[in-house]
N, C-alpha and C positions, 0 to 999 in steps of 0.2 A: 028584699035586695037593698034597701037604703040602710037595714041596720048592719048587713054584711059590709058595706063602704064605710060606715061610722066605725066599726069594730076593726076594720083593717087599716084605717088612717089613724085610730088610736095606739095600734099594736106598733105601726110604723114610728111614731114620735117616742112612744117607751123604749123601742128597741135603739132609737137615735139616741136617746138620753142615757142609756146603760153602755153603749159604745163610747160615748164622749166621757163618762165617768170612768170606765175601764181603761181608756187610753192613759189616764195618769198613773196607773199600776203597771199596765202590760207594756206601755210604751208603744204600744202599735196605734197609729192615729184613726181614730173613729172615721176619716173620710175613706180608707181602704176598707173597712167594714160594710160602709153605707155604700159603696159601688157594688163590692161583693154579694150585699143582700140583693141589690137591684137583679145582678147577673143570675143568682140564685132564683128570684121570683120568674125571671125570663124562663129559666130551665125547667123550674117546676110548672109554670103555667103551659109551658109546650108538651112536657110529657103527659101530664093530667089531661089535655086536650080542652081546655078552656081558655079563652082570648080576653085579652083586657083591652077595653076600647081605647083607640089610638088618641093618646094625648101627646104625642111627640111636639106638634105646634106650640105646646105650653112652655117648652124646654127652653126656647130663647126668651121667652116673659119671665120666668122663673130666675132665670139666670141673670137677666136684666135688673130685677128687682134685688137679688142678692149682690150684683155688682154696686147698685146704689148704697145699700146698706154698708157693705163691706168698706167702700172708701170713705164713707160717714164714719164708721167705726174708727177704721185707721187714721183718719185726721184727727178725731177726738183724743187719740193716743198721742198725738205727736204736740209735745211741750217745747217752746222754744225758749232759750235760757241761756245766758254767757256760760255757765258752767258747762254746758252740753255742746258747747260750739265746736270744740275738736271731734266728739262723736256724731255730730248732724253732718258735718264736713266729711267725715269719713264714709259715714252711711250713704250721702249722695254722691261721692265719687265713687263709692262700690256699686251703687246702682246704675248709675249713668255709664262708666266705662266697662263693667261686666256685659251689663244690656248691649251696648254699642258694638263691643268686640263681638260678642255672639252673632248678632244679626247681620255685620259685616261680613264675618267669616263664613255663616251659612248662605248668606246671598250670594256671595262671591263664587261659592261652591255651585249652587243651584245654577247660575248664570254661566258661569265658564264651562262648567264640565256636563252639565244637564241640557244646557241649550234653553232655559225658560226665561221668560222676559224678568226685567229688573223690578217693575212695580209688583208682579205676582210672586216673584220670591222673596222681595221684603214683606208682602203681607202675610205670607206662610211663616216667615222667620219670626216674626214680632211675637205673635203668641207663645212661641217655646222660649222666647227669652226673658218672660216676665214670672216675678217670684211671687207666690200666691201667699198673699198676707192673711187672710183667709184661714190657712192651713198652718203657716209658720208661727204666726204668734200665738196661738193657743198652746201649739207643742213647744214654744220656748219657755214655757211659765215654770221648769226647772233648772233652767239656765241659771249661771250668776247675773247678776242685776245688770252690769254693764254689757254684758253680752246679749241679754234679753232686750235693753233698750236698743243696742245695735240692731236687732231682728226687726224690731218693730218700725224703727226709721228705715232701714235699708229695703223692707220689704213694702211699706206704704209708699214711698218714693218710685219703687220699680214699678209698682201698679199704675201709678198715676203717669209718670214717664212713659210707660209702654203704650196705655190706652190714649193717651193724647196723642203719640206719634202714628198709631195705628189709625184714628179716626184721620187725622191729617192726610196719610197716603190713601185712605179709603175714598175720601172726598175730594181729594184734589186729583183734576181730570186735566188741567191745563199745565203750562211751564213749570218748572221748580222756583223760579223767581216770584212769578204771580202766586203759586200756591203760599210761599212763604208770607209774602204781602198780605194777602187773604188771613193767614193763620195768625198773625200780629194783630191784624185790624181786629179779627174776630175774638182774638185773646182779650185784647183792650176793652172792647164793648163787654165782653163776658164778666171780667172784672169788675167794671162800674155796675152791672147788672147784680153779679153776686153780692156786692158791698151793700147795695140797697135791700136786696131781698133778705141778706143775714141780718141787717138793722131792724127790718120788719120782723122776721121770723124769730129773732131773740126777743123781741120786745113782747109778742104773743106768748113766747113759753115763758117769759118772766111774769107777765100782768095777768094772764088768762086764770081766772079761778073754777070755771066749769070744770066737772069732773072728767070730761072726755078732753084732754088735751093734748098728750104726746102723739095720739095717732093722727089728728088733723095737723101738726106739725111735720109729721113725718109724708103725710099724704102732700101737702104742700110742697115740700122737697120734691117729692118724686113727679108732681104736676111740672114744676119749674124746670126739673130735668128733661121731661118729655117734650115741653115747649121749646125749649133750647136745641134737642135734636131736629126737632121738625125744622127750626130755621137754620140748621147746619152750624150751630156754635158750639164751642168745645164744652160740653152740658157737665163733664165731668170737674171741671175746674171750679164751677160753680158749687158743687157738693165740697170740693176741698175747702176753698175759702170758707164755707159756712162753718165747716168742722173747725177749722183753723182758727175762726174768729170766736166760737164757744169755747175751745180749750185753752186759748190764751187771753182770756178776758181781762188778765190781771193787767196788761198795758193799757185797757181803757179805765182802769180805777184812778181816776184824778177827781178833783174837787167838782167840776162842773158835771161831769157825768153821774157821781155819786147821787147828786139831787134827785135824779130819776130813776136811778138802779139801786137797789139792794143788794151788794155783790153777795155777801154770806148766803142769802135766800137764793140768789141767781144760781150759785154753784151747786146747792143742793137739787135745783131743778135741772141744772145739766147731769147730774150724777143719776137722777132719777130717769131722765131721756136716757142716757148710755144704756140702763139697766135694760128698759123697755126694747131700745135698739138691738141689744146683745140676744135678747130672747126671739124676737121676731127674725133677726138674722140666723139663728139656730134653725128655725123652723123651714125657712125658705132654703137654705143650704141642703139641711136634711134630704129635702124632698127633690132638691134638683140631682143632688149624687146618686140617690136612689133610682130616679127616671133616667139620669146619664147610663148608670149601669144596666138597668133593664133595656135599653135599647142598644147596647153595645154588641157587636158581633163577636160572641164570645170565642168560636172557633177560628176566627181571623187573627184573635191574638195570639195564636201557637203558631202562625204563618212565621216561617225562619225568617222570610225577607224584612216583613215588619219588626221582628225581634231586633235582629241585624241594625236596621237603620235606627231603631230606638236607642240601643247600646252605643252607637257611634256618636249619637247626639248627646245623650247623657255624659260620655267620656270627655266629649269636648268641651261641655259645660262645666264638668268639676275639675278638668284640667286647668282650664282658664282660671277658673274661682281659685284654686289652689295657689297658681302662680301670683295671682294678685295679692292674695293674703300674706303669703311668704315675702314678696318682694317689693310691692308698693307701700302697703299700709301696716306691715308688719303685725300683724294680729293673731293669735292663735288659730292655727289650722284647723285644730279638732277641738270642738266640734262645729265650729262656726261655717267650715268649707261644705259640709254636709247639710246644713239647713237653707237649702234653695230648692225647696219643692214647686210643682206648678201643678196647677188646679183648677179653680172655677172660671178664673178670667181667661186662661188659656181656652178652655173650651168654648166659653161664650164668644170670644173673639174669633175662633175657628169656625163656629157656627154663623157669624157675620161675614164672612168672606163671602163674595159671590160666586155662584157656581164656576161660572167661567174662568174665574181666577184660582180656583182650587187646583193643587198639583198633585199628580198621580202617585207621586212619590211619597208624599207624606198624607195617606189617609187617615180616618179617623181614628183606625185600630192602633195606627204609630202613635197619635197622640195620647191615647189611652194608656198605652205601654210607658211613655215618657212621664205620664203623670203619677203611674203606680211606682214605675222605679225610683224616681225621686221622692215620693213620699216614703219608701221603704228604706232608703238609703237615709232621708231624715230620722226616720224611727231607730234607725243604727246608731246615729248621732247623738240620739237622746238617752240610748242606753249606755253607751261607753263615756258620755260626759260626767265629770265628777261633782260639777256644782260649786257652790261657796260656803255650803253651811258646815259647821263643825261637826266632826263626830267624835264618838268616844272610842277610845283603842286601849285594850288590856296591855299593859306591862307584865308580862310574863315572869320578869325577873322579881319585881316585888309585889306584884300582885296589885298595883296601884291603878287607878283610873285616871287617865289624862286627856284632855281635850287638846286634838291636834287639828289645826286649819287645813282643809284640803287645798291644794294649788290648783 
């Protein structure tokens, strides 16, 4: 039995790797294939009559680990510079306004027309308003450089804003004013702890010479996150600050600090850490989406009410996004409007909603459908986008080959 389990795990990892590679050519995101693989395993196991031990309780654990790694990976990609201030401003504006408009409209509909409570409506709206950086960033690799950077910034800020607001609403049981005061107070405490932790972990990353290094750093980050959650602090803010501090170490490159830090070596250490983090994130994300697909009620995906609800949510999402890009920040609407997938964070936050606060109108299957539809739409955007690489074009009149820049 042990050998069969090891064999199955190896096959899953290899298939995930194949899906990831093939997505660059087929433009079909690997996440869709991972979820489909999980559903396929469910159907095959049911028809063959053998059962797989219940590992559903591991789903939130895998999701939390993936969440920490995704936010860390996203924050390591955020480079702050004056040259990019317009791009960063537009991406923050996009993440904040589109997220805010979506949850306000959806919460209003749920409260006004369906008589759900404001808090429960807000908790169920927030996960659907968050763009998945873990899905969007890899898929944006073939976009123009400026568009790719916009996707990185927008999705990263969308993750962080959405998660922090969700934690605030989930943990706030008192009045709004007291809740805001506690959030600001806890945020200030978190920033102080995060800066101290970042300095300590960065020092370990730079100075430790033992061959086991990066895993201990990552374990320490997860430990700090868990301790912060236990005392109800905005833990992801710590992860964000740590990643930003590492990614933007150029601001610390002053004479006093140079006495203690070899910055060229430090940047190599960070690069190696990002590589290890990327591979671990790949593993965790792969198993998470396969498990998610396995525990999805496949038949309920074809329920017309669920399909209609998911389509209405997606329609509202893309219409709002198109209007914002067209009228507010005046960026190309194609393919940028289509790069708004929902994914791991949406699932994880829905799993975090207390049973008493879950709304019957938004079952798990609706969430799954929204994720699948938005990923499929993003795949279409990837196919129709033209990129910025020059291509050769044959001039039929004189037979000459000339390079033309794509628009």
